[in-house]
C-alpha positions in Angstrom: 0.0 0.0 0.0 1.3 3.4 -0.9 1.3 6.1 1.8 -1.0 8.2 -0.4 -3.5 5.4 -0.3 -3.7 5.2 3.5 -6.8 6.5 5.1 -6.9 6.7 8.9 -9.7 4.5 10.5 -11.4 7.6 11.8 -12.0 8.7 8.2 -13.2 5.3 6.9 -17.0 4.9 6.3 -18.5 2.9 9.2 -19.9 -0.3 7.6 -22.8 -0.5 10.1 -23.9 3.0 9.1 -23.5 2.6 5.4 -24.7 -1.0 4.5 -28.3 -1.5 3.6 -30.4 -4.6 3.2 -33.1 -4.8 0.5 -35.4 -7.0 -1.4 -36.1 -7.7 -5.0 -39.8 -8.5 -4.8 -40.9 -10.8 -7.6 -43.6 -13.2 -8.7 -43.7 -15.8 -11.4 -46.4 -17.3 -13.6 -45.4 -19.9 -16.1 -42.3 -18.5 -17.8 -43.1 -14.9 -16.9 -41.3 -13.1 -14.1 -42.4 -9.7 -12.7 -40.6 -7.4 -10.4 -42.2 -5.0 -8.0 -40.7 -1.5 -7.7 -41.5 1.3 -5.3 -40.9 5.0 -5.6 -38.0 6.6 -3.6 -39.1 9.1 -1.0 -36.8 11.9 -2.2 -37.0 11.9 -6.0 -39.8 9.5 -6.9 -37.6 7.2 -8.9 -38.4 3.5 -9.1 -36.3 1.4 -6.7 -36.4 -1.8 -4.7 -37.2 -1.6 -1.0 -34.2 -1.3 1.3 -33.1 0.0 4.6 -30.7 -0.3 7.5 -30.9 -3.4 9.6 -31.8 -2.7 13.2 -29.3 -3.7 16.0 -29.2 -7.5 16.2 -31.7 -7.9 13.3 -30.9 -10.7 10.9 -31.0 -9.9 7.1 -34.2 -12.0 6.5 -36.0 -10.0 9.3 -34.8 -6.7 7.7 -36.1 -8.0 4.4 -39.6 -8.8 5.8 -39.8 -5.4 7.7 -38.6 -3.3 4.7 -40.9 -5.2 2.3 -43.9 -4.5 4.4 -43.0 -0.9 5.4 -42.1 0.3 1.9 -44.1 -1.9 -0.4 -46.8 -3.5 1.6 -45.8 -7.0 0.6 -45.2 -10.2 2.6 -43.3 -13.1 1.2 -40.4 -15.5 1.3 -36.7 -14.4 1.4 -34.6 -16.6 -0.9 -31.5 -16.5 1.4 -29.3 -18.6 -0.9 -29.1 -15.9 -3.6 -28.0 -12.5 -2.1 -26.8 -9.9 -4.5 -24.6 -7.1 -3.2 -24.1 -3.9 -5.2 -23.0 -0.3 -4.7 -26.0 1.9 -5.1 -26.2 5.7 -5.4 -28.5 7.3 -2.8 -29.5 11.0 -3.1 -28.5 13.0 -0.1 -28.3 16.7 0.5 -25.4 18.0 -1.6 -25.1 15.0 -4.0 -25.1 11.3 -4.3 -23.8 8.9 -1.6 -22.6 5.5 -2.6 -23.7 2.7 -0.3 -23.4 -1.1 -0.4 -26.8 -2.8 -0.5 -27.3 -6.6 -0.2 -30.5 -7.5 -2.0 -32.4 -10.8 -1.6 -34.9 -12.2 -4.0 -38.2 -12.0 -2.3 -41.1 -14.2 -3.5 -44.2 -12.1 -2.9 -47.0 -14.2 -1.4 -49.3 -11.4 -0.3 -49.8 -7.7 -1.3 -51.5 -5.6 1.3 -53.9 -2.7 0.5 -52.6 -0.8 3.5 -49.0 -0.4 4.6 -46.9 2.1 6.7 -45.5 4.1 3.8 -48.5 4.0 1.5 -48.9 7.7 1.5 -45.3 8.3 0.5 -44.7 5.6 -2.1 -46.2 4.1 -5.2 -45.9 0.5 -6.4 -45.4 -0.8 -9.9 -45.1 -4.3 -11.2 -43.1 -4.8 -14.4 -42.0 -7.9 -16.3 -38.3 -8.4 -15.9 -37.9 -7.9 -19.7 -39.4 -4.3 -19.3 -37.3 -3.4 -16.2 -35.0 -1.1 -18.2 -38.0 1.0 -19.2 -38.8 1.5 -15.5 -35.3 1.8 -14.0 -32.7 3.8 -15.9 -30.0 4.0 -13.3 -27.0 1.9 -14.1 -26.5 0.7 -10.6 -30.0 -0.8 -10.2 -29.9 -2.1 -13.8 -26.8 -4.1 -12.9 -28.7 -5.7 -9.9 -31.5 -6.6 -12.3 -29.1 -8.1 -14.8 -27.5 -10.1 -12.0 -31.0 -11.3 -10.9 -31.7 -12.3 -14.5 -28.6 -14.4 -14.6 -29.8 -16.3 -11.5 -33.3 -16.6 -12.8 -33.3 -20.4 -13.4 -32.2 -21.0 -9.8 -34.5 -18.4 -8.3 -37.5 -19.8 -10.2 -36.7 -23.3 -9.0 -36.3 -22.1 -5.4 -39.6 -20.2 -5.7 -41.4 -23.3 -7.0 -40.0 -25.4 -4.1 -41.4 -22.9 -1.6 -44.8 -23.0 -3.3 -45.1 -26.8 -3.1 
């Protein structure tokens, strides 16, 4: 490591403050696969639900909480297929890059009432149409990664249904 590359620990981002956990809500029917997007609170862009894990909260529990709070959905976390990406988050003065671990989330129930209903909209889109909904490269990369895992995710979803 070069001396110029050294950053004192006090200046390093604190992982527990930066990392988020999210879900990629989806549903399948025959060969079709649809993704559920919600609007962000600040700019109204289509995103996947995500948030900070509470102290001592396991990732699956965070997934269930965020899925219900932000999108009004309940479902099954497919823990074997986490996808971690660096996502841009709008903050005062610019964009902050944060690591987010997303889990495929098989939606089993969509509620009419949920905590953030007044602040967010929901939108289902076929995975083939996702690029028309999401135009940010960071989120498109997550969707492409999800698409690559599609055969395994669909198989896992079918196992949970039976």
